[in-house]
N, CA, C, O and CB atoms as a CASP TS submission, in Angstrom:
PFRMAT TS
TARGET T0000
AUTHOR 0000-0000-0000
METHOD Language model
MODEL 1
PARENT N/A
ATOM      1  N   MET     1     175.764 141.608 166.477  1.00  0.00           N
ATOM      2  CA  MET     1     175.396 140.163 166.878  1.00  0.00           C
ATOM      3  C   MET     1     176.968 139.856 167.387  1.00  0.00           C
ATOM      4  O   MET     1     177.983 140.155 166.758  1.00  0.00           O
ATOM      5  CB  MET     1     174.694 139.033 165.440  1.00  0.00           C
ATOM      6  N   ILE     2     176.908 139.220 168.615  1.00  0.00           N
ATOM      7  CA  ILE     2     178.384 138.880 169.176  1.00  0.00           C
ATOM      8  C   ILE     2     178.531 137.057 168.959  1.00  0.00           C
ATOM      9  O   ILE     2     177.589 136.268 168.889  1.00  0.00           O
ATOM     10  CB  ILE     2     178.505 139.439 171.151  1.00  0.00           C
ATOM     11  N   SER     3     179.660 136.810 168.903  1.00  0.00           N
ATOM     12  CA  SER     3     180.146 135.436 168.421  1.00  0.00           C
ATOM     13  C   SER     3     179.750 134.533 169.793  1.00  0.00           C
ATOM     14  O   SER     3     179.462 134.981 170.903  1.00  0.00           O
ATOM     15  CB  SER     3     181.987 135.422 167.978  1.00  0.00           C
ATOM     16  N   GLY     4     179.815 133.337 169.434  1.00  0.00           N
ATOM     17  CA  GLY     4     179.049 132.312 170.418  1.00  0.00           C
ATOM     18  C   GLY     4     180.347 132.017 171.232  1.00  0.00           C
ATOM     19  O   GLY     4     180.090 131.393 172.262  1.00  0.00           O
ATOM     20  N   LYS     5     181.190 132.193 171.119  1.00  0.00           N
ATOM     21  CA  LYS     5     182.546 132.214 172.084  1.00  0.00           C
ATOM     22  C   LYS     5     182.722 133.335 173.169  1.00  0.00           C
ATOM     23  O   LYS     5     183.185 133.149 174.294  1.00  0.00           O
ATOM     24  CB  LYS     5     183.840 132.378 171.162  1.00  0.00           C
ATOM     25  N   ASP     6     182.252 134.605 172.622  1.00  0.00           N
ATOM     26  CA  ASP     6     182.002 135.782 173.617  1.00  0.00           C
ATOM     27  C   ASP     6     180.693 135.307 174.772  1.00  0.00           C
ATOM     28  O   ASP     6     180.802 135.348 175.998  1.00  0.00           O
ATOM     29  CB  ASP     6     181.499 137.298 172.591  1.00  0.00           C
ATOM     30  N   LEU     7     179.720 134.951 174.152  1.00  0.00           N
ATOM     31  CA  LEU     7     178.638 134.626 174.885  1.00  0.00           C
ATOM     32  C   LEU     7     179.098 133.679 176.014  1.00  0.00           C
ATOM     33  O   LEU     7     178.865 134.144 177.130  1.00  0.00           O
ATOM     34  CB  LEU     7     177.586 134.044 174.006  1.00  0.00           C
ATOM     35  N   VAL     8     179.731 132.388 176.004  1.00  0.00           N
ATOM     36  CA  VAL     8     180.196 131.675 176.613  1.00  0.00           C
ATOM     37  C   VAL     8     181.153 132.077 177.413  1.00  0.00           C
ATOM     38  O   VAL     8     181.000 131.651 178.558  1.00  0.00           O
ATOM     39  CB  VAL     8     180.417 130.928 176.020  1.00  0.00           C
ATOM     40  N   GLU     9     182.430 132.976 177.200  1.00  0.00           N
ATOM     41  CA  GLU     9     183.328 133.457 178.269  1.00  0.00           C
ATOM     42  C   GLU     9     182.546 134.229 179.198  1.00  0.00           C
ATOM     43  O   GLU     9     182.700 134.194 180.419  1.00  0.00           O
ATOM     44  CB  GLU     9     184.481 134.287 177.749  1.00  0.00           C
ATOM     45  N   TYR    10     181.481 135.109 178.420  1.00  0.00           N
ATOM     46  CA  TYR    10     180.688 136.037 179.374  1.00  0.00           C
ATOM     47  C   TYR    10     179.779 134.995 180.635  1.00  0.00           C
ATOM     48  O   TYR    10     179.906 135.059 181.858  1.00  0.00           O
ATOM     49  CB  TYR    10     179.467 137.049 178.263  1.00  0.00           C
ATOM     50  N   ILE    11     178.892 134.096 179.850  1.00  0.00           N
ATOM     51  CA  ILE    11     178.475 133.236 180.995  1.00  0.00           C
ATOM     52  C   ILE    11     179.253 132.408 181.978  1.00  0.00           C
ATOM     53  O   ILE    11     178.846 132.272 183.132  1.00  0.00           O
ATOM     54  CB  ILE    11     177.757 132.435 180.522  1.00  0.00           C
ATOM     55  N   ILE    12     180.563 131.753 181.472  1.00  0.00           N
ATOM     56  CA  ILE    12     181.507 131.691 182.678  1.00  0.00           C
ATOM     57  C   ILE    12     182.162 132.558 183.844  1.00  0.00           C
ATOM     58  O   ILE    12     182.510 132.311 184.999  1.00  0.00           O
ATOM     59  CB  ILE    12     182.341 131.368 182.232  1.00  0.00           C
ATOM     60  N   ASN    13     182.175 133.829 182.920  1.00  0.00           N
ATOM     61  CA  ASN    13     183.016 134.815 183.959  1.00  0.00           C
ATOM     62  C   ASN    13     181.834 135.244 184.917  1.00  0.00           C
ATOM     63  O   ASN    13     182.100 135.574 186.072  1.00  0.00           O
ATOM     64  CB  ASN    13     183.841 136.327 183.142  1.00  0.00           C
ATOM     65  N   TYR    14     180.176 135.244 184.329  1.00  0.00           N
ATOM     66  CA  TYR    14     179.195 136.069 185.375  1.00  0.00           C
ATOM     67  C   TYR    14     178.729 134.663 186.493  1.00  0.00           C
ATOM     68  O   TYR    14     178.175 134.910 187.563  1.00  0.00           O
ATOM     69  CB  TYR    14     177.496 136.942 184.338  1.00  0.00           C
ATOM     70  N   PHE    15     179.015 133.350 186.103  1.00  0.00           N
ATOM     71  CA  PHE    15     178.102 132.251 186.936  1.00  0.00           C
ATOM     72  C   PHE    15     179.213 131.614 187.561  1.00  0.00           C
ATOM     73  O   PHE    15     179.060 131.144 188.689  1.00  0.00           O
ATOM     74  CB  PHE    15     177.075 131.099 186.021  1.00  0.00           C
ATOM     75  N   GLY    16     180.723 131.508 186.760  1.00  0.00           N
ATOM     76  CA  GLY    16     181.520 130.840 187.547  1.00  0.00           C
ATOM     77  C   GLY    16     181.598 129.524 186.476  1.00  0.00           C
ATOM     78  O   GLY    16     181.369 129.454 185.268  1.00  0.00           O
ATOM     79  N   GLU    17     182.115 128.306 187.679  1.00  0.00           N
ATOM     80  CA  GLU    17     182.247 127.203 186.875  1.00  0.00           C
ATOM     81  C   GLU    17     180.761 126.499 186.470  1.00  0.00           C
ATOM     82  O   GLU    17     180.094 126.419 187.501  1.00  0.00           O
ATOM     83  CB  GLU    17     183.194 126.229 187.648  1.00  0.00           C
ATOM     84  N   VAL    18     180.292 126.157 185.725  1.00  0.00           N
ATOM     85  CA  VAL    18     179.335 125.366 185.158  1.00  0.00           C
ATOM     86  C   VAL    18     179.534 124.317 184.176  1.00  0.00           C
ATOM     87  O   VAL    18     180.392 124.277 183.294  1.00  0.00           O
ATOM     88  CB  VAL    18     178.579 126.097 184.690  1.00  0.00           C
ATOM     89  N   ASN    19     178.539 123.394 184.471  1.00  0.00           N
ATOM     90  CA  ASN    19     179.073 122.374 183.504  1.00  0.00           C
ATOM     91  C   ASN    19     178.475 122.413 181.993  1.00  0.00           C
ATOM     92  O   ASN    19     177.810 123.404 181.692  1.00  0.00           O
ATOM     93  CB  ASN    19     178.778 120.968 184.115  1.00  0.00           C
ATOM     94  N   ALA    20     178.663 121.444 181.074  1.00  0.00           N
ATOM     95  CA  ALA    20     178.331 121.709 179.966  1.00  0.00           C
ATOM     96  C   ALA    20     176.765 121.937 179.734  1.00  0.00           C
ATOM     97  O   ALA    20     176.416 122.694 178.828  1.00  0.00           O
ATOM     98  CB  ALA    20     178.877 120.771 179.264  1.00  0.00           C
ATOM     99  N   LYS    21     175.681 121.205 180.650  1.00  0.00           N
ATOM    100  CA  LYS    21     174.346 121.014 180.395  1.00  0.00           C
ATOM    101  C   LYS    21     173.795 122.742 180.806  1.00  0.00           C
ATOM    102  O   LYS    21     172.995 123.399 180.141  1.00  0.00           O
ATOM    103  CB  LYS    21     173.675 119.571 181.432  1.00  0.00           C
ATOM    104  N   GLN    22     174.278 123.046 181.685  1.00  0.00           N
ATOM    105  CA  GLN    22     174.180 124.365 182.623  1.00  0.00           C
ATOM    106  C   GLN    22     174.633 125.000 181.425  1.00  0.00           C
ATOM    107  O   GLN    22     173.697 125.575 180.868  1.00  0.00           O
ATOM    108  CB  GLN    22     175.147 124.592 184.188  1.00  0.00           C
ATOM    109  N   LEU    23     175.484 125.086 180.955  1.00  0.00           N
ATOM    110  CA  LEU    23     176.062 126.186 180.117  1.00  0.00           C
ATOM    111  C   LEU    23     175.102 126.117 178.528  1.00  0.00           C
ATOM    112  O   LEU    23     174.790 127.121 177.888  1.00  0.00           O
ATOM    113  CB  LEU    23     177.961 125.843 179.908  1.00  0.00           C
ATOM    114  N   GLN    24     174.840 125.009 178.226  1.00  0.00           N
ATOM    115  CA  GLN    24     174.169 125.138 177.413  1.00  0.00           C
ATOM    116  C   GLN    24     172.631 125.665 177.361  1.00  0.00           C
ATOM    117  O   GLN    24     172.078 126.268 176.442  1.00  0.00           O
ATOM    118  CB  GLN    24     174.374 124.217 177.070  1.00  0.00           C
ATOM    119  N   LYS    25     172.152 125.299 178.504  1.00  0.00           N
ATOM    120  CA  LYS    25     170.566 126.033 179.061  1.00  0.00           C
ATOM    121  C   LYS    25     170.879 127.583 179.060  1.00  0.00           C
ATOM    122  O   LYS    25     169.994 128.160 178.427  1.00  0.00           O
ATOM    123  CB  LYS    25     169.999 125.512 180.945  1.00  0.00           C
ATOM    124  N   LEU    26     171.628 128.270 179.445  1.00  0.00           N
ATOM    125  CA  LEU    26     172.028 129.683 179.781  1.00  0.00           C
ATOM    126  C   LEU    26     172.411 130.183 178.384  1.00  0.00           C
ATOM    127  O   LEU    26     172.171 131.324 177.988  1.00  0.00           O
ATOM    128  CB  LEU    26     173.296 129.815 180.925  1.00  0.00           C
ATOM    129  N   ALA    27     172.977 129.306 177.730  1.00  0.00           N
ATOM    130  CA  ALA    27     173.305 130.230 176.233  1.00  0.00           C
ATOM    131  C   ALA    27     171.824 130.145 175.781  1.00  0.00           C
ATOM    132  O   ALA    27     171.400 131.240 175.411  1.00  0.00           O
ATOM    133  CB  ALA    27     174.610 129.422 174.846  1.00  0.00           C
ATOM    134  N   TYR    28     170.983 129.194 175.718  1.00  0.00           N
ATOM    135  CA  TYR    28     169.711 129.371 174.957  1.00  0.00           C
ATOM    136  C   TYR    28     168.544 130.437 175.617  1.00  0.00           C
ATOM    137  O   TYR    28     167.733 131.123 174.996  1.00  0.00           O
ATOM    138  CB  TYR    28     169.078 127.890 174.838  1.00  0.00           C
ATOM    139  N   LEU    29     168.731 130.343 176.976  1.00  0.00           N
ATOM    140  CA  LEU    29     167.984 131.233 177.599  1.00  0.00           C
ATOM    141  C   LEU    29     168.337 132.488 177.214  1.00  0.00           C
ATOM    142  O   LEU    29     167.611 133.363 176.741  1.00  0.00           O
ATOM    143  CB  LEU    29     168.022 131.099 178.890  1.00  0.00           C
ATOM    144  N   THR    30     169.615 132.519 177.472  1.00  0.00           N
ATOM    145  CA  THR    30     170.033 133.973 177.081  1.00  0.00           C
ATOM    146  C   THR    30     169.424 134.563 175.673  1.00  0.00           C
ATOM    147  O   THR    30     168.600 135.472 175.581  1.00  0.00           O
ATOM    148  CB  THR    30     171.658 133.998 176.961  1.00  0.00           C
ATOM    149  N   GLU    31     170.065 133.783 174.537  1.00  0.00           N
ATOM    150  CA  GLU    31     169.638 133.854 173.385  1.00  0.00           C
ATOM    151  C   GLU    31     167.716 134.022 173.173  1.00  0.00           C
ATOM    152  O   GLU    31     167.233 134.884 172.439  1.00  0.00           O
ATOM    153  CB  GLU    31     170.331 132.565 172.808  1.00  0.00           C
ATOM    154  N   LEU    32     167.104 133.302 173.748  1.00  0.00           N
ATOM    155  CA  LEU    32     165.658 133.518 173.732  1.00  0.00           C
ATOM    156  C   LEU    32     165.191 134.919 174.381  1.00  0.00           C
ATOM    157  O   LEU    32     164.145 135.418 173.964  1.00  0.00           O
ATOM    158  CB  LEU    32     164.995 132.333 174.493  1.00  0.00           C
ATOM    159  N   GLU    33     165.904 135.542 175.349  1.00  0.00           N
ATOM    160  CA  GLU    33     165.498 136.641 175.997  1.00  0.00           C
ATOM    161  C   GLU    33     166.088 137.533 174.822  1.00  0.00           C
ATOM    162  O   GLU    33     165.276 138.057 174.060  1.00  0.00           O
ATOM    163  CB  GLU    33     166.038 136.836 177.588  1.00  0.00           C
ATOM    164  N   TYR    34     167.194 137.704 174.662  1.00  0.00           N
ATOM    165  CA  TYR    34     167.285 138.849 173.541  1.00  0.00           C
ATOM    166  C   TYR    34     166.480 138.564 172.496  1.00  0.00           C
ATOM    167  O   TYR    34     166.145 139.636 171.991  1.00  0.00           O
ATOM    168  CB  TYR    34     168.654 139.072 172.948  1.00  0.00           C
ATOM    169  N   MET    35     165.918 137.487 171.818  1.00  0.00           N
ATOM    170  CA  MET    35     165.429 137.749 170.698  1.00  0.00           C
ATOM    171  C   MET    35     163.968 137.861 170.986  1.00  0.00           C
ATOM    172  O   MET    35     163.305 138.188 170.002  1.00  0.00           O
ATOM    173  CB  MET    35     165.824 136.802 169.714  1.00  0.00           C
ATOM    174  N   LYS    36     163.223 137.647 172.227  1.00  0.00           N
ATOM    175  CA  LYS    36     162.296 138.406 172.413  1.00  0.00           C
ATOM    176  C   LYS    36     162.075 140.110 172.794  1.00  0.00           C
ATOM    177  O   LYS    36     161.064 140.803 172.911  1.00  0.00           O
ATOM    178  CB  LYS    36     161.904 137.733 173.135  1.00  0.00           C
ATOM    179  N   ALA    37     163.292 140.343 172.897  1.00  0.00           N
ATOM    180  CA  ALA    37     163.361 141.719 173.620  1.00  0.00           C
ATOM    181  C   ALA    37     164.069 142.798 172.113  1.00  0.00           C
ATOM    182  O   ALA    37     163.967 144.014 171.954  1.00  0.00           O
ATOM    183  CB  ALA    37     164.679 141.559 175.368  1.00  0.00           C
ATOM    184  N   HIS    38     164.687 141.867 171.314  1.00  0.00           N
ATOM    185  CA  HIS    38     165.218 142.600 170.147  1.00  0.00           C
ATOM    186  C   HIS    38     164.329 142.248 168.556  1.00  0.00           C
ATOM    187  O   HIS    38     164.000 142.965 167.611  1.00  0.00           O
ATOM    188  CB  HIS    38     166.919 142.110 170.073  1.00  0.00           C
ATOM    189  N   GLY    39     164.190 140.966 168.822  1.00  0.00           N
ATOM    190  CA  GLY    39     163.568 140.681 167.272  1.00  0.00           C
ATOM    191  C   GLY    39     164.673 140.004 166.592  1.00  0.00           C
ATOM    192  O   GLY    39     164.482 139.491 165.489  1.00  0.00           O
ATOM    193  N   GLU    40     165.835 139.965 167.176  1.00  0.00           N
ATOM    194  CA  GLU    40     166.903 139.422 166.051  1.00  0.00           C
ATOM    195  C   GLU    40     167.601 138.502 167.166  1.00  0.00           C
ATOM    196  O   GLU    40     167.349 138.530 168.370  1.00  0.00           O
ATOM    197  CB  GLU    40     168.087 140.764 165.161  1.00  0.00           C
ATOM    198  N   ARG    41     168.618 137.603 166.453  1.00  0.00           N
ATOM    199  CA  ARG    41     169.568 136.579 167.426  1.00  0.00           C
ATOM    200  C   ARG    41     170.767 137.440 167.883  1.00  0.00           C
ATOM    201  O   ARG    41     171.288 138.408 167.330  1.00  0.00           O
ATOM    202  CB  ARG    41     170.221 135.106 166.540  1.00  0.00           C
ATOM    203  N   LEU    42     171.074 136.783 169.110  1.00  0.00           N
ATOM    204  CA  LEU    42     172.046 137.634 169.931  1.00  0.00           C
ATOM    205  C   LEU    42     173.557 136.933 169.286  1.00  0.00           C
ATOM    206  O   LEU    42     174.501 137.712 169.154  1.00  0.00           O
ATOM    207  CB  LEU    42     171.766 137.409 171.891  1.00  0.00           C
ATOM    208  N   THR    43     173.709 135.784 168.982  1.00  0.00           N
ATOM    209  CA  THR    43     175.015 134.800 168.762  1.00  0.00           C
ATOM    210  C   THR    43     174.865 134.085 167.485  1.00  0.00           C
ATOM    211  O   THR    43     173.839 133.809 166.863  1.00  0.00           O
ATOM    212  CB  THR    43     175.197 133.638 169.957  1.00  0.00           C
ATOM    213  N   ASP    44     176.047 133.852 167.235  1.00  0.00           N
ATOM    214  CA  ASP    44     176.134 132.883 165.978  1.00  0.00           C
ATOM    215  C   ASP    44     175.702 131.276 166.022  1.00  0.00           C
ATOM    216  O   ASP    44     175.668 130.437 165.122  1.00  0.00           O
ATOM    217  CB  ASP    44     177.620 132.887 165.565  1.00  0.00           C
ATOM    218  N   LEU    45     175.416 131.202 167.300  1.00  0.00           N
ATOM    219  CA  LEU    45     175.165 129.354 168.086  1.00  0.00           C
ATOM    220  C   LEU    45     174.303 129.006 167.269  1.00  0.00           C
ATOM    221  O   LEU    45     173.805 127.882 167.338  1.00  0.00           O
ATOM    222  CB  LEU    45     174.450 129.007 169.851  1.00  0.00           C
TER
END
């Protein structure tokens, strides 16, 4: 499991500037896809 902070930093580095709503959606979708593939949570968010 990675920290929520690490995921947020990764998203910002990958996509560049994002607003709060975009960041929330990207974090949610990342978590969802990880859970589908691995059956466990990716972050502590």
